[in-house]
mmCIF file of the N, C-alpha and C atoms, coordinates in Angstrom:
data_MODEL
# 
_entry.id   MODEL 
# 
loop_
_atom_site.group_PDB 
_atom_site.id 
_atom_site.type_symbol 
_atom_site.label_atom_id 
_atom_site.label_alt_id 
_atom_site.label_comp_id 
_atom_site.label_asym_id 
_atom_site.label_entity_id 
_atom_site.label_seq_id 
_atom_site.pdbx_PDB_ins_code 
_atom_site.Cartn_x 
_atom_site.Cartn_y 
_atom_site.Cartn_z 
_atom_site.occupancy 
_atom_site.B_iso_or_equiv 
_atom_site.pdbx_formal_charge 
_atom_site.auth_seq_id 
_atom_site.auth_comp_id 
_atom_site.auth_asym_id 
_atom_site.auth_atom_id 
_atom_site.pdbx_PDB_model_num 
ATOM 1   N N  . MET A 1 1  ? 8.845   18.471 -13.571 1.00 0.00 ? 1  MET A N  1 
ATOM 2   C CA . MET A 1 1  ? 8.005   17.996 -12.509 1.00 0.00 ? 1  MET A CA 1 
ATOM 3   C C  . MET A 1 1  ? 8.584   18.465 -11.181 1.00 0.00 ? 1  MET A C  1 
ATOM 4   N N  . ALA A 1 2  ? 7.740   19.052 -10.357 1.00 0.00 ? 2  ALA A N  1 
ATOM 5   C CA . ALA A 1 2  ? 8.174   19.499 -9.043  1.00 0.00 ? 2  ALA A CA 1 
ATOM 6   C C  . ALA A 1 2  ? 8.213   18.315 -8.089  1.00 0.00 ? 2  ALA A C  1 
ATOM 7   N N  . THR A 1 3  ? 9.135   18.362 -7.175  1.00 0.00 ? 3  THR A N  1 
ATOM 8   C CA . THR A 1 3  ? 9.224   17.314 -6.168  1.00 0.00 ? 3  THR A CA 1 
ATOM 9   C C  . THR A 1 3  ? 9.043   17.927 -4.794  1.00 0.00 ? 3  THR A C  1 
ATOM 10  N N  . LYS A 1 4  ? 8.634   17.063 -3.864  1.00 0.00 ? 4  LYS A N  1 
ATOM 11  C CA . LYS A 1 4  ? 8.430   17.512 -2.500  1.00 0.00 ? 4  LYS A CA 1 
ATOM 12  C C  . LYS A 1 4  ? 8.749   16.355 -1.569  1.00 0.00 ? 4  LYS A C  1 
ATOM 13  N N  . SER A 1 5  ? 9.400   16.637 -0.489  1.00 0.00 ? 5  SER A N  1 
ATOM 14  C CA . SER A 1 5  ? 9.695   15.603 0.494   1.00 0.00 ? 5  SER A CA 1 
ATOM 15  C C  . SER A 1 5  ? 8.469   15.390 1.372   1.00 0.00 ? 5  SER A C  1 
ATOM 16  N N  . ILE A 1 6  ? 8.160   14.115 1.610   1.00 0.00 ? 6  ILE A N  1 
ATOM 17  C CA . ILE A 1 6  ? 7.060   13.766 2.503   1.00 0.00 ? 6  ILE A CA 1 
ATOM 18  C C  . ILE A 1 6  ? 7.512   12.632 3.419   1.00 0.00 ? 6  ILE A C  1 
ATOM 19  N N  . ARG A 1 7  ? 6.839   12.486 4.529   1.00 0.00 ? 7  ARG A N  1 
ATOM 20  C CA . ARG A 1 7  ? 7.141   11.398 5.452   1.00 0.00 ? 7  ARG A CA 1 
ATOM 21  C C  . ARG A 1 7  ? 6.267   10.204 5.097   1.00 0.00 ? 7  ARG A C  1 
ATOM 22  N N  . LEU A 1 8  ? 6.890   9.046  5.012   1.00 0.00 ? 8  LEU A N  1 
ATOM 23  C CA . LEU A 1 8  ? 6.172   7.815  4.715   1.00 0.00 ? 8  LEU A CA 1 
ATOM 24  C C  . LEU A 1 8  ? 6.493   6.773  5.775   1.00 0.00 ? 8  LEU A C  1 
ATOM 25  N N  . ASP A 1 9  ? 5.564   5.892  5.984   1.00 0.00 ? 9  ASP A N  1 
ATOM 26  C CA . ASP A 1 9  ? 5.765   4.785  6.902   1.00 0.00 ? 9  ASP A CA 1 
ATOM 27  C C  . ASP A 1 9  ? 6.969   3.959  6.455   1.00 0.00 ? 9  ASP A C  1 
ATOM 28  N N  . GLN A 1 10 ? 7.855   3.637  7.374   1.00 0.00 ? 10 GLN A N  1 
ATOM 29  C CA . GLN A 1 10 ? 9.075   2.898  7.047   1.00 0.00 ? 10 GLN A CA 1 
ATOM 30  C C  . GLN A 1 10 ? 8.759   1.542  6.420   1.00 0.00 ? 10 GLN A C  1 
ATOM 31  N N  . GLU A 1 11 ? 7.718   0.889  6.876   1.00 0.00 ? 11 GLU A N  1 
ATOM 32  C CA . GLU A 1 11 ? 7.342   -0.413 6.319   1.00 0.00 ? 11 GLU A CA 1 
ATOM 33  C C  . GLU A 1 11 ? 6.961   -0.299 4.835   1.00 0.00 ? 11 GLU A C  1 
ATOM 34  N N  . LEU A 1 12 ? 6.253   0.771  4.473   1.00 0.00 ? 12 LEU A N  1 
ATOM 35  C CA . LEU A 1 12 ? 5.898   1.011  3.072   1.00 0.00 ? 12 LEU A CA 1 
ATOM 36  C C  . LEU A 1 12 ? 7.162   1.228  2.238   1.00 0.00 ? 12 LEU A C  1 
ATOM 37  N N  . VAL A 1 13 ? 8.074   2.018  2.745   1.00 0.00 ? 13 VAL A N  1 
ATOM 38  C CA . VAL A 1 13 ? 9.319   2.303  2.021   1.00 0.00 ? 13 VAL A CA 1 
ATOM 39  C C  . VAL A 1 13 ? 10.137  1.023  1.838   1.00 0.00 ? 13 VAL A C  1 
ATOM 40  N N  . GLU A 1 14 ? 10.205  0.192  2.869   1.00 0.00 ? 14 GLU A N  1 
ATOM 41  C CA . GLU A 1 14 ? 10.947  -1.064 2.761   1.00 0.00 ? 14 GLU A CA 1 
ATOM 42  C C  . GLU A 1 14 ? 10.322  -1.994 1.730   1.00 0.00 ? 14 GLU A C  1 
ATOM 43  N N  . LYS A 1 15 ? 8.995   -2.101 1.745   1.00 0.00 ? 15 LYS A N  1 
ATOM 44  C CA . LYS A 1 15 ? 8.318   -2.944 0.761   1.00 0.00 ? 15 LYS A CA 1 
ATOM 45  C C  . LYS A 1 15 ? 8.521   -2.391 -0.649  1.00 0.00 ? 15 LYS A C  1 
ATOM 46  N N  . ALA A 1 16 ? 8.406   -1.078 -0.802  1.00 0.00 ? 16 ALA A N  1 
ATOM 47  C CA . ALA A 1 16 ? 8.622   -0.451 -2.107  1.00 0.00 ? 16 ALA A CA 1 
ATOM 48  C C  . ALA A 1 16 ? 10.035  -0.699 -2.612  1.00 0.00 ? 16 ALA A C  1 
ATOM 49  N N  . THR A 1 17 ? 10.998  -0.685 -1.714  1.00 0.00 ? 17 THR A N  1 
ATOM 50  C CA . THR A 1 17 ? 12.390  -0.923 -2.099  1.00 0.00 ? 17 THR A CA 1 
ATOM 51  C C  . THR A 1 17 ? 12.566  -2.331 -2.659  1.00 0.00 ? 17 THR A C  1 
ATOM 52  N N  . ILE A 1 18 ? 11.963  -3.307 -2.013  1.00 0.00 ? 18 ILE A N  1 
ATOM 53  C CA . ILE A 1 18 ? 12.057  -4.695 -2.472  1.00 0.00 ? 18 ILE A CA 1 
ATOM 54  C C  . ILE A 1 18 ? 11.367  -4.866 -3.826  1.00 0.00 ? 18 ILE A C  1 
ATOM 55  N N  . ILE A 1 19 ? 10.144  -4.390 -3.939  1.00 0.00 ? 19 ILE A N  1 
ATOM 56  C CA . ILE A 1 19 ? 9.392   -4.530 -5.188  1.00 0.00 ? 19 ILE A CA 1 
ATOM 57  C C  . ILE A 1 19 ? 10.058  -3.736 -6.304  1.00 0.00 ? 19 ILE A C  1 
ATOM 58  N N  . ALA A 1 20 ? 10.572  -2.554 -5.982  1.00 0.00 ? 20 ALA A N  1 
ATOM 59  C CA . ALA A 1 20 ? 11.237  -1.709 -6.984  1.00 0.00 ? 20 ALA A CA 1 
ATOM 60  C C  . ALA A 1 20 ? 12.415  -2.433 -7.618  1.00 0.00 ? 20 ALA A C  1 
ATOM 61  N N  . LYS A 1 21 ? 13.181  -3.144 -6.815  1.00 0.00 ? 21 LYS A N  1 
ATOM 62  C CA . LYS A 1 21 ? 14.323  -3.887 -7.362  1.00 0.00 ? 21 LYS A CA 1 
ATOM 63  C C  . LYS A 1 21 ? 13.861  -4.943 -8.357  1.00 0.00 ? 21 LYS A C  1 
ATOM 64  N N  . ALA A 1 22 ? 12.759  -5.593 -8.056  1.00 0.00 ? 22 ALA A N  1 
ATOM 65  C CA . ALA A 1 22 ? 12.242  -6.640 -8.947  1.00 0.00 ? 22 ALA A CA 1 
ATOM 66  C C  . ALA A 1 22 ? 11.796  -6.067 -10.291 1.00 0.00 ? 22 ALA A C  1 
ATOM 67  N N  . TYR A 1 23 ? 11.344  -4.820 -10.302 1.00 0.00 ? 23 TYR A N  1 
ATOM 68  C CA . TYR A 1 23 ? 10.845  -4.196 -11.531 1.00 0.00 ? 23 TYR A CA 1 
ATOM 69  C C  . TYR A 1 23 ? 11.792  -3.139 -12.104 1.00 0.00 ? 23 TYR A C  1 
ATOM 70  N N  . ASN A 1 24 ? 13.015  -3.102 -11.614 1.00 0.00 ? 24 ASN A N  1 
ATOM 71  C CA . ASN A 1 24 ? 14.007  -2.121 -12.086 1.00 0.00 ? 24 ASN A CA 1 
ATOM 72  C C  . ASN A 1 24 ? 13.508  -0.688 -11.966 1.00 0.00 ? 24 ASN A C  1 
ATOM 73  N N  . ARG A 1 25 ? 12.894  -0.390 -10.836 1.00 0.00 ? 25 ARG A N  1 
ATOM 74  C CA . ARG A 1 25 ? 12.445  0.970  -10.545 1.00 0.00 ? 25 ARG A CA 1 
ATOM 75  C C  . ARG A 1 25 ? 13.174  1.446  -9.297  1.00 0.00 ? 25 ARG A C  1 
ATOM 76  N N  . THR A 1 26 ? 13.125  2.740  -9.080  1.00 0.00 ? 26 THR A N  1 
ATOM 77  C CA . THR A 1 26 ? 13.590  3.276  -7.808  1.00 0.00 ? 26 THR A CA 1 
ATOM 78  C C  . THR A 1 26 ? 12.427  3.163  -6.819  1.00 0.00 ? 26 THR A C  1 
ATOM 79  N N  . PRO A 1 27 ? 12.717  3.161  -5.525  1.00 0.00 ? 27 PRO A N  1 
ATOM 80  C CA . PRO A 1 27 ? 11.608  3.127  -4.561  1.00 0.00 ? 27 PRO A CA 1 
ATOM 81  C C  . PRO A 1 27 ? 10.609  4.277  -4.742  1.00 0.00 ? 27 PRO A C  1 
ATOM 82  N N  . PRO A 1 28 ? 11.054  5.518  -4.979  1.00 0.00 ? 28 PRO A N  1 
ATOM 83  C CA . PRO A 1 28 ? 10.059  6.570  -5.209  1.00 0.00 ? 28 PRO A CA 1 
ATOM 84  C C  . PRO A 1 28 ? 9.190   6.301  -6.453  1.00 0.00 ? 28 PRO A C  1 
ATOM 85  N N  . LYS A 1 29 ? 9.792   5.782  -7.526  1.00 0.00 ? 29 LYS A N  1 
ATOM 86  C CA . LYS A 1 29 ? 9.017   5.470  -8.731  1.00 0.00 ? 29 LYS A CA 1 
ATOM 87  C C  . LYS A 1 29 ? 8.028   4.334  -8.465  1.00 0.00 ? 29 LYS A C  1 
ATOM 88  N N  . GLN A 1 30 ? 8.407   3.378  -7.601  1.00 0.00 ? 30 GLN A N  1 
ATOM 89  C CA . GLN A 1 30 ? 7.493   2.299  -7.252  1.00 0.00 ? 30 GLN A CA 1 
ATOM 90  C C  . GLN A 1 30 ? 6.288   2.842  -6.492  1.00 0.00 ? 30 GLN A C  1 
ATOM 91  N N  . ILE A 1 31 ? 6.542   3.742  -5.562  1.00 0.00 ? 31 ILE A N  1 
ATOM 92  C CA . ILE A 1 31 ? 5.447   4.341  -4.805  1.00 0.00 ? 31 ILE A CA 1 
ATOM 93  C C  . ILE A 1 31 ? 4.562   5.183  -5.717  1.00 0.00 ? 31 ILE A C  1 
ATOM 94  N N  . GLU A 1 32 ? 5.159   5.912  -6.668  1.00 0.00 ? 32 GLU A N  1 
ATOM 95  C CA . GLU A 1 32 ? 4.373   6.656  -7.655  1.00 0.00 ? 32 GLU A CA 1 
ATOM 96  C C  . GLU A 1 32 ? 3.507   5.714  -8.474  1.00 0.00 ? 32 GLU A C  1 
ATOM 97  N N  . HIS A 1 33 ? 4.061   4.566  -8.864  1.00 0.00 ? 33 HIS A N  1 
ATOM 98  C CA . HIS A 1 33 ? 3.317   3.564  -9.628  1.00 0.00 ? 33 HIS A CA 1 
ATOM 99  C C  . HIS A 1 33 ? 2.108   3.081  -8.832  1.00 0.00 ? 33 HIS A C  1 
ATOM 100 N N  . TRP A 1 34 ? 2.325   2.724  -7.562  1.00 0.00 ? 34 TRP A N  1 
ATOM 101 C CA . TRP A 1 34 ? 1.215   2.289  -6.719  1.00 0.00 ? 34 TRP A CA 1 
ATOM 102 C C  . TRP A 1 34 ? 0.170   3.390  -6.575  1.00 0.00 ? 34 TRP A C  1 
ATOM 103 N N  . ALA A 1 35 ? 0.613   4.626  -6.425  1.00 0.00 ? 35 ALA A N  1 
ATOM 104 C CA . ALA A 1 35 ? -0.318  5.747  -6.286  1.00 0.00 ? 35 ALA A CA 1 
ATOM 105 C C  . ALA A 1 35 ? -1.131  5.934  -7.555  1.00 0.00 ? 35 ALA A C  1 
ATOM 106 N N  . ARG A 1 36 ? -0.491  5.788  -8.705  1.00 0.00 ? 36 ARG A N  1 
ATOM 107 C CA . ARG A 1 36 ? -1.190  5.925  -9.987  1.00 0.00 ? 36 ARG A CA 1 
ATOM 108 C C  . ARG A 1 36 ? -2.273  4.850  -10.131 1.00 0.00 ? 36 ARG A C  1 
ATOM 109 N N  . ILE A 1 37 ? -1.913  3.609  -9.802  1.00 0.00 ? 37 ILE A N  1 
ATOM 110 C CA . ILE A 1 37 ? -2.894  2.529  -9.877  1.00 0.00 ? 37 ILE A CA 1 
ATOM 111 C C  . ILE A 1 37 ? -4.029  2.785  -8.890  1.00 0.00 ? 37 ILE A C  1 
ATOM 112 N N  . GLY A 1 38 ? -3.692  3.184  -7.684  1.00 0.00 ? 38 GLY A N  1 
ATOM 113 C CA . GLY A 1 38 ? -4.721  3.478  -6.684  1.00 0.00 ? 38 GLY A CA 1 
ATOM 114 C C  . GLY A 1 38 ? -5.664  4.574  -7.134  1.00 0.00 ? 38 GLY A C  1 
ATOM 115 N N  . GLU A 1 39 ? -5.123  5.613  -7.736  1.00 0.00 ? 39 GLU A N  1 
ATOM 116 C CA . GLU A 1 39 ? -5.964  6.716  -8.227  1.00 0.00 ? 39 GLU A CA 1 
ATOM 117 C C  . GLU A 1 39 ? -6.912  6.233  -9.321  1.00 0.00 ? 39 GLU A C  1 
ATOM 118 N N  . ILE A 1 40 ? -6.384  5.466  -10.262 1.00 0.00 ? 40 ILE A N  1 
ATOM 119 C CA . ILE A 1 40 ? -7.222  4.945  -11.350 1.00 0.00 ? 40 ILE A CA 1 
ATOM 120 C C  . ILE A 1 40 ? -8.309  4.029  -10.792 1.00 0.00 ? 40 ILE A C  1 
ATOM 121 N N  . MET A 1 41 ? -7.929  3.157  -9.854  1.00 0.00 ? 41 MET A N  1 
ATOM 122 C CA . MET A 1 41 ? -8.894  2.219  -9.278  1.00 0.00 ? 41 MET A CA 1 
ATOM 123 C C  . MET A 1 41 ? -9.986  2.957  -8.502  1.00 0.00 ? 41 MET A C  1 
ATOM 124 N N  . GLU A 1 42 ? -9.628  3.998  -7.769  1.00 0.00 ? 42 GLU A N  1 
ATOM 125 C CA . GLU A 1 42 ? -10.639 4.764  -7.035  1.00 0.00 ? 42 GLU A CA 1 
ATOM 126 C C  . GLU A 1 42 ? -11.567 5.517  -7.980  1.00 0.00 ? 42 GLU A C  1 
ATOM 127 N N  . ASP A 1 43 ? -11.016 6.029  -9.083  1.00 0.00 ? 43 ASP A N  1 
ATOM 128 C CA . ASP A 1 43 ? -11.829 6.752  -10.060 1.00 0.00 ? 43 ASP A CA 1 
ATOM 129 C C  . ASP A 1 43 ? -12.715 5.815  -10.879 1.00 0.00 ? 43 ASP A C  1 
ATOM 130 N N  . ASN A 1 44 ? -12.338 4.543  -10.970 1.00 0.00 ? 44 ASN A N  1 
ATOM 131 C CA . ASN A 1 44 ? -13.046 3.557  -11.796 1.00 0.00 ? 44 ASN A CA 1 
ATOM 132 C C  . ASN A 1 44 ? -13.225 2.247  -11.025 1.00 0.00 ? 44 ASN A C  1 
ATOM 133 N N  . PRO A 1 45 ? -14.014 2.249  -9.955  1.00 0.00 ? 45 PRO A N  1 
ATOM 134 C CA . PRO A 1 45 ? -14.102 1.061  -9.101  1.00 0.00 ? 45 PRO A CA 1 
ATOM 135 C C  . PRO A 1 45 ? -14.682 -0.171 -9.799  1.00 0.00 ? 45 PRO A C  1 
ATOM 136 N N  . GLU A 1 46 ? -15.324 0.025  -10.934 1.00 0.00 ? 46 GLU A N  1 
ATOM 137 C CA . GLU A 1 46 ? -15.911 -1.106 -11.651 1.00 0.00 ? 46 GLU A CA 1 
ATOM 138 C C  . GLU A 1 46 ? -14.882 -1.860 -12.501 1.00 0.00 ? 46 GLU A C  1 
ATOM 139 N N  . LEU A 1 47 ? -13.697 -1.273 -12.692 1.00 0.00 ? 47 LEU A N  1 
ATOM 140 C CA . LEU A 1 47 ? -12.689 -1.904 -13.535 1.00 0.00 ? 47 LEU A CA 1 
ATOM 141 C C  . LEU A 1 47 ? -11.832 -2.881 -12.728 1.00 0.00 ? 47 LEU A C  1 
ATOM 142 N N  . PRO A 1 48 ? -11.573 -4.055 -13.285 1.00 0.00 ? 48 PRO A N  1 
ATOM 143 C CA . PRO A 1 48 ? -10.679 -4.989 -12.601 1.00 0.00 ? 48 PRO A CA 1 
ATOM 144 C C  . PRO A 1 48 ? -9.225  -4.518 -12.710 1.00 0.00 ? 48 PRO A C  1 
ATOM 145 N N  . TYR A 1 49 ? -8.423  -4.949 -11.749 1.00 0.00 ? 49 TYR A N  1 
ATOM 146 C CA . TYR A 1 49 ? -7.019  -4.549 -11.706 1.00 0.00 ? 49 TYR A CA 1 
ATOM 147 C C  . TYR A 1 49 ? -6.294  -4.896 -13.005 1.00 0.00 ? 49 TYR A C  1 
ATOM 148 N N  . GLU A 1 50 ? -6.516  -6.091 -13.537 1.00 0.00 ? 50 GLU A N  1 
ATOM 149 C CA . GLU A 1 50 ? -5.807  -6.517 -14.742 1.00 0.00 ? 50 GLU A CA 1 
ATOM 150 C C  . GLU A 1 50 ? -6.094  -5.568 -15.908 1.00 0.00 ? 50 GLU A C  1 
ATOM 151 N N  . PHE A 1 51 ? -7.318  -5.086 -16.024 1.00 0.00 ? 51 PHE A N  1 
ATOM 152 C CA . PHE A 1 51 ? -7.664  -4.134 -17.083 1.00 0.00 ? 51 PHE A CA 1 
ATOM 153 C C  . PHE A 1 51 ? -6.882  -2.837 -16.900 1.00 0.00 ? 51 PHE A C  1 
ATOM 154 N N  . VAL A 1 52 ? -6.831  -2.346 -15.669 1.00 0.00 ? 52 VAL A N  1 
ATOM 155 C CA . VAL A 1 52 ? -6.097  -1.108 -15.378 1.00 0.00 ? 52 VAL A CA 1 
ATOM 156 C C  . VAL A 1 52 ? -4.621  -1.295 -15.703 1.00 0.00 ? 52 VAL A C  1 
ATOM 157 N N  . LYS A 1 53 ? -4.058  -2.424 -15.302 1.00 0.00 ? 53 LYS A N  1 
ATOM 158 C CA . LYS A 1 53 ? -2.652  -2.707 -15.580 1.00 0.00 ? 53 LYS A CA 1 
ATOM 159 C C  . LYS A 1 53 ? -2.380  -2.711 -17.079 1.00 0.00 ? 53 LYS A C  1 
ATOM 160 N N  . GLN A 1 54 ? -3.230  -3.377 -17.853 1.00 0.00 ? 54 GLN A N  1 
ATOM 161 C CA . GLN A 1 54 ? -3.052  -3.436 -19.300 1.00 0.00 ? 54 GLN A CA 1 
ATOM 162 C C  . GLN A 1 54 ? -3.258  -2.062 -19.955 1.00 0.00 ? 54 GLN A C  1 
ATOM 163 N N  . ALA A 1 55 ? -4.150  -1.258 -19.400 1.00 0.00 ? 55 ALA A N  1 
ATOM 164 C CA . ALA A 1 55 ? -4.361  0.100  -19.921 1.00 0.00 ? 55 ALA A CA 1 
ATOM 165 C C  . ALA A 1 55 ? -3.115  0.958  -19.710 1.00 0.00 ? 55 ALA A C  1 
ATOM 166 N N  . ILE A 1 56 ? -2.469  0.809  -18.565 1.00 0.00 ? 56 ILE A N  1 
ATOM 167 C CA . ILE A 1 56 ? -1.236  1.550  -18.295 1.00 0.00 ? 56 ILE A CA 1 
ATOM 168 C C  . ILE A 1 56 ? -0.144  1.110  -19.263 1.00 0.00 ? 56 ILE A C  1 
ATOM 169 N N  . ILE A 1 57 ? -0.036  -0.191 -19.499 1.00 0.00 ? 57 ILE A N  1 
ATOM 170 C CA . ILE A 1 57 ? 0.960   -0.707 -20.451 1.00 0.00 ? 57 ILE A CA 1 
ATOM 171 C C  . ILE A 1 57 ? 0.670   -0.186 -21.856 1.00 0.00 ? 57 ILE A C  1 
ATOM 172 N N  . ALA A 1 58 ? -0.599  -0.224 -22.264 1.00 0.00 ? 58 ALA A N  1 
ATOM 173 C CA . ALA A 1 58 ? -0.968  0.249  -23.601 1.00 0.00 ? 58 ALA A CA 1 
ATOM 174 C C  . ALA A 1 58 ? -0.646  1.735  -23.770 1.00 0.00 ? 58 ALA A C  1 
ATOM 175 N N  . GLN A 1 59 ? -0.927  2.535  -22.739 1.00 0.00 ? 59 GLN A N  1 
ATOM 176 C CA . GLN A 1 59 ? -0.629  3.964  -22.824 1.00 0.00 ? 59 GLN A CA 1 
ATOM 177 C C  . GLN A 1 59 ? 0.873   4.192  -22.945 1.00 0.00 ? 59 GLN A C  1 
ATOM 178 N N  . THR A 1 60 ? 1.656   3.426  -22.216 1.00 0.00 ? 60 THR A N  1 
ATOM 179 C CA . THR A 1 60 ? 3.117   3.548  -22.280 1.00 0.00 ? 60 THR A CA 1 
ATOM 180 C C  . THR A 1 60 ? 3.633   3.156  -23.660 1.00 0.00 ? 60 THR A C  1 
ATOM 181 N N  . GLU A 1 61 ? 3.066   2.073  -24.227 1.00 0.00 ? 61 GLU A N  1 
ATOM 182 C CA . GLU A 1 61 ? 3.447   1.674  -25.590 1.00 0.00 ? 61 GLU A CA 1 
ATOM 183 C C  . GLU A 1 61 ? 3.075   2.751  -26.596 1.00 0.00 ? 61 GLU A C  1 
ATOM 184 N N  . LYS A 1 62 ? 1.893   3.334  -26.452 1.00 0.00 ? 62 LYS A N  1 
ATOM 185 C CA . LYS A 1 62 ? 1.456   4.413  -27.354 1.00 0.00 ? 62 LYS A CA 1 
ATOM 186 C C  . LYS A 1 62 ? 2.406   5.598  -27.260 1.00 0.00 ? 62 LYS A C  1 
ATOM 187 N N  . ASP A 1 63 ? 2.728   6.000  -26.025 1.00 0.00 ? 63 ASP A N  1 
ATOM 188 C CA . ASP A 1 63 ? 3.636   7.139  -25.825 1.00 0.00 ? 63 ASP A CA 1 
ATOM 189 C C  . ASP A 1 63 ? 5.011   6.878  -26.431 1.00 0.00 ? 63 ASP A C  1 
ATOM 190 N N  . ALA A 1 64 ? 5.420   5.617  -26.474 1.00 0.00 ? 64 ALA A N  1 
ATOM 191 C CA . ALA A 1 64 ? 6.717   5.243  -27.043 1.00 0.00 ? 64 ALA A CA 1 
ATOM 192 C C  . ALA A 1 64 ? 6.640   5.009  -28.550 1.00 0.00 ? 64 ALA A C  1 
ATOM 193 N N  . GLY A 1 65 ? 5.440   5.159  -29.133 1.00 0.00 ? 65 GLY A N  1 
ATOM 194 C CA . GLY A 1 65 ? 5.275   4.957  -30.573 1.00 0.00 ? 65 GLY A CA 1 
ATOM 195 C C  . GLY A 1 65 ? 5.353   3.505  -30.995 1.00 0.00 ? 65 GLY A C  1 
ATOM 196 N N  . LYS A 1 66 ? 4.986   2.599  -30.117 1.00 0.00 ? 66 LYS A N  1 
ATOM 197 C CA . LYS A 1 66 ? 5.125   1.173  -30.395 1.00 0.00 ? 66 LYS A CA 1 
ATOM 198 C C  . LYS A 1 66 ? 3.812   0.473  -30.730 1.00 0.00 ? 66 LYS A C  1 
ATOM 199 N N  . LEU A 1 67 ? 2.724   1.203  -30.903 1.00 0.00 ? 67 LEU A N  1 
ATOM 200 C CA . LEU A 1 67 ? 1.458   0.568  -31.260 1.00 0.00 ? 67 LEU A CA 1 
ATOM 201 C C  . LEU A 1 67 ? 1.305   0.508  -32.774 1.00 0.00 ? 67 LEU A C  1 
ATOM 202 N N  . GLU A 1 68 ? 0.683   -0.548 -33.221 1.00 0.00 ? 68 GLU A N  1 
ATOM 203 C CA . GLU A 1 68 ? 0.384   -0.701 -34.639 1.00 0.00 ? 68 GLU A CA 1 
ATOM 204 C C  . GLU A 1 68 ? -1.124  -0.615 -34.823 1.00 0.00 ? 68 GLU A C  1 
ATOM 205 N N  . SER A 1 69 ? -1.552  -0.042 -35.937 1.00 0.00 ? 69 SER A N  1 
ATOM 206 C CA . SER A 1 69 ? -2.991  0.033  -36.195 1.00 0.00 ? 69 SER A CA 1 
ATOM 207 C C  . SER A 1 69 ? -3.517  -1.364 -36.498 1.00 0.00 ? 69 SER A C  1 
ATOM 208 N N  . TYR A 1 70 ? -4.767  -1.582 -36.148 1.00 0.00 ? 70 TYR A N  1 
ATOM 209 C CA . TYR A 1 70 ? -5.401  -2.884 -36.359 1.00 0.00 ? 70 TYR A CA 1 
ATOM 210 C C  . TYR A 1 70 ? -6.517  -2.728 -37.383 1.00 0.00 ? 70 TYR A C  1 
ATOM 211 N N  . ASP A 1 71 ? -6.535  -3.589 -38.386 1.00 0.00 ? 71 ASP A N  1 
ATOM 212 C CA . ASP A 1 71 ? -7.545  -3.551 -39.425 1.00 0.00 ? 71 ASP A CA 1 
ATOM 213 C C  . ASP A 1 71 ? -8.621  -4.580 -39.095 1.00 0.00 ? 71 ASP A C  1 
ATOM 214 N N  . PHE A 1 72 ? -9.852  -4.151 -38.953 1.00 0.00 ? 72 PHE A N  1 
ATOM 215 C CA . PHE A 1 72 ? -10.957 -5.032 -38.576 1.00 0.00 ? 72 PHE A CA 1 
ATOM 216 C C  . PHE A 1 72 ? -11.606 -5.728 -39.775 1.00 0.00 ? 72 PHE A C  1 
ATOM 217 N N  . ASP A 1 73 ? -10.988 -5.725 -40.920 1.00 0.00 ? 73 ASP A N  1 
ATOM 218 C CA . ASP A 1 73 ? -11.599 -6.377 -42.093 1.00 0.00 ? 73 ASP A CA 1 
ATOM 219 C C  . ASP A 1 73 ? -11.646 -7.860 -41.978 1.00 0.00 ? 73 ASP A C  1 
# 
């Protein structure tokens, strides 16, 4: 993944730093997380935030091989 330096509002960086500590992320990873959620929400304005959050968790579990198949019988 390529990286690039950008200028961000100091208040955003400070808030990201605080929230990042609570979630064991780095401030840049926290800002990436917010950007990812924002992108999904803009692309799918009809979806509630909780659904988007759970979809991100489900995708992460799938990528980690932690999902189990469900039998509808």
